[in-house]
C-alpha positions as CSV (number, residue, x, y, z in Angstrom):
1,M,0.0,0.0,0.0
2,A,1.3,3.5,-0.9
3,E,2.2,5.9,1.9
4,P,0.1,9.0,2.4
5,A,2.9,11.3,1.2
6,E,3.2,9.4,-2.1
7,T,-0.5,9.5,-2.6
8,A,-0.6,13.2,-1.9
9,V,2.2,13.8,-4.4
10,S,0.4,11.7,-7.0
11,V,-2.8,13.6,-6.5
12,L,-1.0,16.9,-6.8
13,M,0.7,15.8,-10.0
14,L,-2.6,14.7,-11.5
15,V,-4.1,18.2,-10.7
16,V,-1.0,19.9,-12.2
17,A,-1.3,17.6,-15.3
18,T,-5.0,18.5,-15.7
19,G,-4.1,22.2,-15.4
20,C,-1.4,21.9,-18.1
21,T,-3.8,20.0,-20.4
22,W,-6.5,22.6,-19.9
23,L,-4.1,25.5,-20.5
24,G,-2.7,23.9,-23.6
25,W,-6.2,23.1,-25.0
26,T,-7.6,26.6,-24.4
27,S,-4.4,28.1,-26.0
28,L,-4.9,25.9,-29.1
29,R,-8.6,26.7,-29.4
30,R,-8.4,30.5,-28.6
31,P,-4.8,31.8,-29.3
32,R,-5.9,35.4,-28.9
33,E,-6.7,34.7,-25.2
34,A,-3.3,33.1,-24.3
35,P,-1.3,34.2,-21.3
36,A,0.7,37.4,-21.7
37,S,4.1,35.5,-21.7
38,V,3.3,33.9,-25.1
39,R,1.2,36.5,-26.8
40,G,2.2,36.9,-30.4
41,P,1.6,35.3,-33.8
42,G,-0.9,32.4,-34.0
43,W,1.8,29.8,-34.7
44,L,3.8,30.8,-31.6
45,V,0.8,30.5,-29.3
46,R,-0.4,27.3,-30.9
47,T,3.1,25.8,-30.6
48,W,3.2,26.7,-26.9
49,G,-0.3,25.4,-26.4
50,L,0.5,22.1,-28.1
51,G,3.6,21.7,-25.9
52,Y,1.5,22.2,-22.7
53,L,-1.2,19.9,-24.0
54,V,1.4,17.1,-24.6
55,L,3.1,17.8,-21.3
56,G,-0.2,17.5,-19.4
57,V,-1.2,14.3,-21.2
58,G,2.3,12.9,-20.5
59,L,2.3,13.8,-16.8
60,F,-1.3,12.5,-16.4
61,T,-0.5,9.1,-18.0
62,Q,2.8,8.9,-16.1
63,E,1.1,9.4,-12.7
64,A,-1.9,7.3,-13.5
65,S,0.2,4.4,-14.7
66,R,2.5,4.7,-11.6
67,A,-0.6,4.5,-9.4
68,G,-1.5,1.3,-11.3
69,G,1.9,-0.2,-10.8
70,E,3.1,0.0,-14.4
71,D,6.2,1.4,-15.9
72,P,5.3,4.6,-17.9
73,F,8.0,4.6,-20.6
74,W,6.1,6.2,-23.5
75,S,4.9,9.1,-21.4
76,L,8.5,10.0,-20.6
77,V,9.2,10.0,-24.3
78,L,6.3,12.4,-24.8
79,I,7.5,14.7,-22.1
80,R,11.2,14.7,-23.0
81,W,11.2,14.6,-26.8
82,I,8.0,16.3,-27.8
83,A,6.7,18.6,-25.0
84,G,10.1,19.9,-23.9
85,P,11.3,21.0,-27.3
86,L,7.9,22.6,-28.2
87,L,7.8,24.6,-25.0
88,V,11.5,25.7,-25.1
89,F,11.2,26.7,-28.8
90,S,8.0,28.7,-28.3
91,L,9.3,30.5,-25.2
92,M,12.6,31.3,-26.9
93,A,10.8,32.5,-30.0
94,G,8.5,34.7,-27.9
95,A,11.4,36.2,-26.0
96,V,13.2,37.0,-29.3
97,R,10.0,38.6,-30.6
98,R,9.5,40.8,-27.6
99,W,13.2,41.8,-27.7
100,R,12.9,42.8,-31.4
101,E,9.7,44.8,-30.6
102,R,11.4,46.7,-27.8
103,R,14.5,47.3,-29.9
104,A,12.4,48.6,-32.8
105,G,10.5,50.9,-30.4
106,R,13.7,52.2,-28.9
107,V,15.2,52.9,-32.4
108,A,12.0,54.6,-33.5
109,S,11.9,56.8,-30.3
110,E,15.6,57.7,-30.8
111,G,15.0,58.7,-34.4
112,R,12.3,61.1,-33.4
113,R,14.6,63.0,-31.0
114,A,17.3,63.6,-33.6
């Protein structure tokens, strides 16, 4: 029988996985209502949403299969090789986009002074 601490961590991970899945799904369906950290072109928001959706599904299946006593190998593959790169790529692309916008705004404001 599992200890209460292990059960509590499993339940917490299932809640987090459900939240990740919900956040990813809503970002895929309505990219204009995405969180402020990933606002931008539709492809950027959808890539981020897909990453969170895959992360949530992977975490949920991993915790559910651990609770059932199985080895969740394919869910680790989902998280490491699909969700991870999608999330990292989308966050890096969003940061570069915001940096370019700030730089363009700074250059435009300096051009007005001269």
